[in-house]
N, C-alpha and C positions, 0 to 999 in steps of 0.2 A: 347225855346226847349219843347214840350209838351211829355207828359210823356210816349207817343207810340216812340216820337223819341229819347226819354233819354233812354227805356228801349233799341230801334233798336242796338244802338250805344253802350252801355253798354255788352247787351246778346250776341249780333249775331256777330256784326264787328269784336269782337275780334278772331271769329273764319276762317276771310276770307283765310288765308292761308292755313289751313287746308281746307276748302271747295276748293280753287281752285286746289290742290294737289291732293284731292279726285276727280274733274270732270276732269283733265287732265287723272289721272292714268286709266278712267272707258271709258270714250269719246275718241273715234276713232280720231275726226276732231280738233286739236289742236285749231284751227283758229275759233271754234266756246267756247270757254271756257269763256270768256271775258261774252258774251251774255249768257249763260247759266247761269254764275253765276249772273248778272244782274235780269233773271229771278227767282233763285230761293230766291232773294233778293226782290221783286217784292210780290211773293206769301209768304214769309213767313210776311212783312209788312201787307200785308192785313187779312192775318190768324190770325196771331197776333192782328190786330185792334177788330177783331169778339170776342176772347179771347185768353188769354195770355197761353202760353204753361205753364206746370210746371218746366219742363227742355231745357232748349234753346235749347242746342245744339242737342239734339235728336231730336227735332222741324226740327232744319237748315237741318239738315243732313237727317230728313225723308222725307223733302220736297224736297230736292235735288235727291233723288232717285228716289222717284213718278214722277218728272219732265224728267227724262229719261228713266225712264219705258215709260211715254207718249208717249216721242219723238221718242223714238223705236217702239210704237206701229203703230204712226203714217208712218212709213218709209216703204216701199216698201220690203226692203231686212235689215231682222236682223240679221249681224254674231252670230254665236253660238257661239262663242267664249268670244263674249261683254255681255250675257245675262251670260256667266258662271262668268266671273268677278263682274256681279253688284250684282250677289248671294255671291260669295266670299266673299266681299266686303262690307258685311254688317254692316255697322259702329251704326247699331241699337242696336244692340244684347246686351240686358242685362243680359240675361243669364251667371252668372260667375261660372261656376264649384266650387265645394267644393274645389277640390285639387288647382286649382289656386287662389282661396284667402288664401288658410294655404302658398302656397308657395309665394304668397305677401308679405304676414304680418312675416313670415319667413326671407325676403331678408332686408324688413322695419328692420324688429330687429338688424339683423349683421350691415345696414347702420348704425341705429344709435349707436349701438355698437362702430362700427369703430370712428365714429365722436368722442365720448369720447377719443379716443387715439390720437388724435390732439392736438399740440399744442394752446394754447389760440387765438395766431394772425391767426394762420394757421385756428383754425375753424370760428374765426370771418370772416376771407378774404373768405372762403368759403361760407359760410353761406351767407354772400354781395351777391355775384357774382350768385352763383349758386341757392338758395331758394331764395332770393328778388331781381334776378335779376338786378342789377344794373351791368351797364357797369365796363368798369377795370378802366375809369378815375372818374366815381362817388364812385368807391370803395377808390380808393385811396384819394379823397379828404371826402368821409364821415373818412377815419382812419386818416387822416393829414401823408398820407407816399406817396412815390412816384409811379407813374404804373409799374418801374421796379420791387419796392418791391411786391406792389401785384401780378404780375406776378410771381413772387419766390414764394413768399407765395403759393398760389395756385399751383403751381407746384409740393413744396413739399408734398399739402395736398392732391394732389392727386395721388401722389407717395404712401403716408402712407394708403390712404382710399382702393387705391389698392391693396396692399398687407394687409391690415385688412379685407378688404371685402371678396377675392376672396382666402385667405389661411382659414379663417375661415369659407369658403363655403365647401373644401376640406376636413377639418380638421373635421369637423361636419360630413360630410357623409362618412367620416374616420373611426369616433367614437373616433377620438385621441387628441381630441381638451383641452390638458393637461395645459394648461395657459403658457406653456414654453416661444411660442410666445409674448405670450401678458407680459410678464416681459420683454423679449430681445427688445420689441417696444419703452416700457417706458425707458429702457436707453437710447434712441437715442436720 
């Protein structure tokens, strides 16, 4: 496998599902989605052969959007709602407002704090399943437990996280984060 093929396999193909979903969402003829995806791949491969893009995902979706616009220009009738969909679904927008950045950081901090309240086994299970993206079977094998145990630990982890994550958000919004719920959770 040469360098370009490896780059394509590692940087572009992981987005196949997202690309297919995007094309299905914005293109009116579902029967053309597979062909559109292949044409996007050809254009991406050719473009990357000349010069590798710094961010593969943005390049992939930029090529897809441009291909759709080219196809629309060539067609005689362009549905107005399709053009609006293309504009609304601009996945290339890097412009993230300061409030979205702050909100994202606050949510991440709440999630990190909530993870700290998980018992060690629950935390390990959650990290393997949701962050490392292991299957239930792989997680069970890695931890040396049954799949049923993994499932029970995940249910427990999700319950605790939901409680901690959402309750922390409401306490913070109300200005009533007095730590009482923290001590209640630690006793469980």
